[in-house]
C-alpha positions in Angstrom: -11.3 121.5 122.9 -9.0 124.2 122.2 -6.6 121.4 122.2 -8.5 119.3 119.7 -9.2 122.2 117.0 -5.1 123.0 116.8 -4.7 119.3 116.5 -7.6 119.4 113.3 -5.7 122.5 111.9 -2.0 121.0 112.4 -3.1 117.6 111.0 -5.3 119.0 108.0 -2.5 121.6 107.0 0.6 119.1 107.1 -1.6 117.1 104.8 -1.5 119.7 102.1 1.5 121.1 102.9 3.1 119.5 99.8 0.5 121.1 97.8 0.5 124.4 99.4 4.1 125.6 99.4 4.6 126.0 95.9 1.5 128.2 95.7 2.8 129.8 99.0 6.3 130.0 97.4 5.1 131.5 93.8 3.6 134.4 96.1 6.8 134.9 97.5 9.0 135.1 95.1 11.1 132.2 96.2 10.4 128.9 93.9 13.2 127.0 95.2 11.2 126.4 98.4 8.4 124.8 96.4 9.1 121.1 97.0 10.8 121.3 100.2 8.2 119.5 101.4 7.8 116.5 99.1 8.7 114.2 101.6 5.1 114.6 103.2 3.5 113.3 100.9 3.4 109.4 101.8 2.1 110.6 105.2 -0.7 112.3 103.7 -3.5 109.7 104.2 -2.2 109.3 107.8 -2.5 113.0 108.4 -6.3 113.4 106.5 -7.5 110.3 108.8 -6.0 111.9 112.3 -7.6 115.5 111.1 -10.9 113.8 110.6 -10.6 111.8 113.9 -9.5 115.2 115.9 -12.7 117.2 114.7 -15.0 114.3 115.0 -14.1 113.9 118.7 -14.3 118.0 118.6 -18.0 117.2 117.6 -18.8 114.6 119.9 -17.1 116.6 123.1 -19.4 119.9 122.0 -22.9 117.5 121.9 -21.5 116.5 125.2 -21.5 119.6 126.9 -24.2 121.3 125.2 -26.2 117.9 126.7 -24.6 118.2 129.7 -25.6 122.0 129.9 -29.4 121.5 129.7 -29.3 119.3 132.2 -27.5 121.2 134.5 -29.9 123.7 136.9 -27.5 126.2 137.4 -26.7 129.5 135.4 -24.3 127.5 132.9 -20.8 129.7 132.4 -20.6 131.7 129.6 -18.2 130.2 127.0 -15.5 132.6 124.9 -16.3 132.6 121.0 -13.1 130.2 120.5 -15.0 127.3 122.7 -18.0 127.6 120.4 -20.3 125.6 118.1 -19.5 128.7 115.9 -15.8 128.5 115.8 -15.5 124.8 115.7 -17.3 124.8 112.3 -15.5 127.8 110.8 -12.5 125.5 111.9 -14.1 122.7 110.1 -14.7 123.9 106.8 -10.9 125.5 107.1 -9.7 121.6 107.8 -11.7 120.6 105.1 -10.2 123.3 102.6 -6.8 122.6 103.5 -7.6 118.6 103.2 -8.6 119.2 99.7 -7.0 122.2 98.3 -4.9 119.2 95.8 -8.2 119.1 93.5 -8.5 122.9 93.1 -4.9 124.0 93.5 -4.6 124.7 89.4 -7.0 127.4 90.0 -4.1 129.1 91.6 -1.4 128.8 88.6 -2.3 130.3 85.1 -4.6 127.1 83.3 -2.4 128.2 79.9 0.7 126.6 81.5 0.4 123.6 78.9 -1.0 125.5 76.2 0.5 125.4 72.7 1.8 128.6 71.5 1.0 129.0 67.8 3.4 131.6 67.2 6.5 129.6 68.0 8.1 126.7 66.1 8.2 123.4 67.6 11.8 122.2 67.1 12.9 119.8 70.2 11.4 117.9 72.3 12.6 116.7 75.6 11.2 114.2 77.8 12.6 114.4 81.4 12.4 112.6 84.8 11.9 115.0 87.3 11.5 114.1 90.9 9.9 115.5 94.2 6.4 116.1 92.4 3.5 114.6 94.8 0.5 116.5 93.1 -1.1 118.9 90.6 0.2 122.0 92.5 3.8 120.4 91.6 2.9 120.0 87.6 0.9 123.3 87.4 4.1 124.8 89.1 6.9 123.5 87.1 4.7 124.0 84.1 4.5 127.8 84.9 8.2 128.1 85.4 9.3 126.3 82.5 6.3 128.4 80.3 7.9 131.7 81.2 11.1 130.9 79.0 11.4 132.4 75.7 10.8 129.8 72.8 9.3 127.2 74.7 6.0 126.4 72.9 4.7 123.3 75.0 5.0 121.9 78.6 3.3 119.4 80.3 4.6 118.1 83.7 3.1 114.6 85.2 3.9 113.8 89.3 2.1 110.5 88.5 5.5 109.3 86.0 7.6 111.9 87.7 8.4 113.4 84.3 8.3 116.7 82.3 7.8 116.9 78.2 9.0 120.0 76.9 8.7 121.4 73.1 11.0 124.5 72.1 12.7 126.2 69.9 16.6 125.4 69.9 17.4 128.5 68.3 15.9 130.2 71.2 16.6 128.2 74.3 18.7 125.1 75.1 18.0 122.3 77.0 20.2 122.7 79.4 18.5 126.7 80.4 15.2 124.4 81.0 16.3 121.9 83.3 17.8 124.6 84.8 14.5 126.5 85.0 12.9 123.1 86.6 15.5 122.5 89.2 15.1 126.2 90.1 11.5 125.1 91.1 13.2 122.9 94.1 12.2 119.8 92.3 15.3 117.8 91.1 16.0 116.8 87.1 17.4 113.5 87.1 20.8 113.5 85.2 21.5 111.8 82.4 18.3 112.1 80.7 18.8 115.0 78.2 20.5 113.5 75.7 18.6 110.0 75.6 14.9 111.7 75.3 15.7 114.4 72.8 13.5 113.7 69.4 13.0 115.9 66.8 10.2 117.8 67.1 9.8 120.0 63.9 6.3 119.4 63.2 8.0 117.7 59.8 8.6 113.9 60.9 12.4 113.3 59.6 12.5 117.2 58.7 16.0 116.8 58.1 16.3 114.2 56.1 18.5 112.6 59.1 16.3 111.6 62.3 17.2 110.8 65.5 17.7 107.4 65.4 16.2 105.5 68.3 17.9 102.4 68.8 17.3 102.3 72.3 13.8 101.6 71.6 14.3 98.3 69.4 13.2 95.1 70.6 15.9 92.7 71.4 14.5 89.8 70.4 14.7 88.9 66.2 11.9 88.1 64.1 13.1 85.1 62.1 10.5 85.3 59.4 12.2 88.8 57.9 13.1 87.8 54.5 16.1 89.4 53.3 16.0 90.3 49.3 18.4 91.7 46.9 15.4 91.7 43.9 12.5 93.7 43.3 10.7 90.9 41.5 10.7 89.3 45.2 8.5 91.8 46.4 6.5 91.9 43.3 5.5 88.0 43.4 4.5 88.3 47.1 2.7 91.5 46.2 0.9 89.6 43.3 0.1 86.7 45.6 -1.8 88.3 48.3 -5.0 87.8 46.4 -8.5 89.0 47.9 -7.6 91.6 50.1 -6.9 95.0 50.2 -3.0 95.1 50.3 -1.3 97.4 53.0 2.5 98.1 52.3 4.5 100.2 54.6 8.5 101.1 54.1 10.2 102.0 56.7 13.8 102.5 58.4 14.7 100.5 61.7 16.6 103.0 63.6 14.5 105.9 62.9 12.1 107.1 66.0 9.7 108.6 63.8 9.0 105.2 61.8 9.0 103.0 64.7 6.0 105.5 66.1 5.0 104.8 62.5 5.2 100.8 63.5 3.2 101.4 66.5 0.2 103.4 64.6 0.2 100.5 62.2 0.4 98.4 64.8 -2.5 100.0 66.4 -4.7 101.1 63.2 -4.2 98.1 60.9 -2.9 94.9 62.1 -5.5 94.8 64.8 -8.3 95.4 62.7 -6.3 93.0 59.8 -8.9 90.4 60.0 -12.0 92.1 60.3 -11.4 94.1 57.9 -10.0 91.6 55.2 -6.3 93.1 55.3 -3.2 92.0 53.6 -0.1 93.6 55.3 3.5 93.9 53.7 6.5 96.0 55.6 9.4 96.5 54.0 12.6 97.5 56.2 14.9 99.1 54.6 18.1 101.7 55.2 17.8 105.2 54.8 20.0 106.1 58.5 23.6 105.6 58.8 22.3 103.2 62.0 20.4 100.7 59.8 21.3 97.3 58.8 20.2 94.0 58.2 20.9 93.6 62.2 18.2 96.3 63.3 16.1 94.9 60.5 15.7 92.2 62.3 15.2 93.8 65.6 12.7 95.6 64.2 10.7 93.4 62.4 9.9 91.7 65.8 7.5 94.8 66.9 4.8 92.7 64.7 4.0 89.5 65.8 1.3 88.2 63.5 2.7 85.6 61.4 0.5 86.5 58.8 2.5 89.5 57.7 4.7 89.7 55.6 8.4 91.4 55.9 11.3 91.9 53.7 14.3 93.7 54.4 15.7 96.0 50.8 18.9 97.6 52.0 19.3 99.4 48.8 15.7 100.9 48.9 15.3 100.4 45.2 11.7 99.6 46.2 11.5 103.3 47.8 12.8 104.6 44.5 10.1 102.9 42.7 7.6 103.8 44.8 8.5 107.6 44.9 8.7 107.7 40.8 5.1 105.9 41.0 3.7 109.0 43.1 5.5 111.7 41.7 7.9 111.4 38.5 10.2 113.8 40.2 10.5 111.4 43.5 13.2 109.9 45.0 13.7 106.9 48.1 10.5 106.6 49.4 10.5 106.0 53.1 8.5 106.3 56.4 5.4 105.8 53.7 2.0 104.1 54.3 -0.2 102.9 51.6 -3.5 100.7 50.6 -4.1 99.5 47.0 -7.9 97.6 46.0 -8.2 93.9 46.1 -7.6 93.3 42.5 -4.5 95.5 42.2 -1.7 93.8 40.1 1.8 94.7 39.7 3.0 94.1 36.1 5.0 96.3 34.5 4.4 99.3 36.1 4.5 99.4 40.2 0.6 100.0 41.0 -0.7 103.7 42.4 -2.5 103.2 45.9 -5.7 104.5 46.3 -4.8 106.0 49.0 -1.9 106.9 51.5 -0.1 108.7 54.0 3.8 109.9 54.8 5.9 111.3 57.8 8.3 113.4 55.2 9.2 117.0 55.1 7.8 118.6 51.9 10.9 121.3 52.2 13.4 117.9 51.9 11.7 116.2 50.2 9.6 118.4 47.8 7.7 115.6 45.6 5.8 114.2 48.5 1.8 115.4 48.7 1.9 117.8 51.5 -1.9 116.8 51.6 -0.9 113.4 53.1 1.1 114.0 55.3 0.5 113.0 58.7 2.7 113.1 61.8 2.9 110.8 65.4 -1.0 110.4 66.6 -2.4 111.9 63.7 -1.0 109.4 62.0 -2.5 106.8 63.6 -6.0 108.7 63.5 -5.6 109.0 59.8 -4.9 105.2 59.2 -7.8 104.5 61.2 -10.0 106.6 59.1 -8.5 104.9 56.1 -9.5 101.2 57.3 -13.0 102.4 58.7 -13.9 103.1 54.9 -12.9 99.7 53.6 
């Protein structure tokens, strides 16, 4: 039975070695060894099965031996502790703890690893592809190491996606140092990801007035229904033709990352409910970044598939000036803005004021905007959904 016991512990240990190693490495102060056993992960199911089979056989042998001893008239020889059921029970418990280690390994790490530190300002977000992670222990190991860096306000690793997201103050730490810290754990940041994954994360979408462009996220197809206009009167005519429905109007840049994310929010909160809520939708694509042009507008417009959505391309953003001045006499160049108008609203001489609207513009760069109407990222989706729900 000694052989079976040794095999069960060995297979159970092998099954969880990839998850146990990060904990042991941190305890020993040698985090670079943490990913040394990630190659075991694909074989984990086999080790678990082998451990269960060996333990099952050991218990079977134990009961079989006991039955034979009961039938033997001779005085049985006294067994050592290593041959007893008590020891086998201990080994079974140890093997179970080893096999299930990934499920409770998080308790060996600081659980605040991925919490936002409010005192720090989030300036940048970097999304990195990281190889070598195989379980929750790997995620928490990376998070524990990165959060030690001064200037990092948020970190979240995912072994399923093979990626790590980090938000940090670029004035206090550079992305290279974060990559170096992750590589130092033994996991590997794939090359060529840093520049592609940086996004503005100042807490103000487009806060510096020149958002990172995300042309790589644009669809390759084009929307042939996009209308190129040079006269605002064409937009005004379409606006007034949308009768009997609550009107929704958005002004977007075709290569601004936050505007494209805003388009996704519109799709989720507005487009998917426009029939149920009797909504008409008008999207105006305009040039606000150097990378914006008519070609990118045609591609961005293909994000919306519903043919009932009216989309314009207005290169000079004259419409944005009209909207901004209606919202605030000091306003200029409204964009990344999302507006709602009542069913009976008409655009006559002056552009009508929306009954509600939201935007993703920094009040520091655009002092004319209403701070209470600022919603960014996922909060934008939530706020748009709240407005639509009340219709």
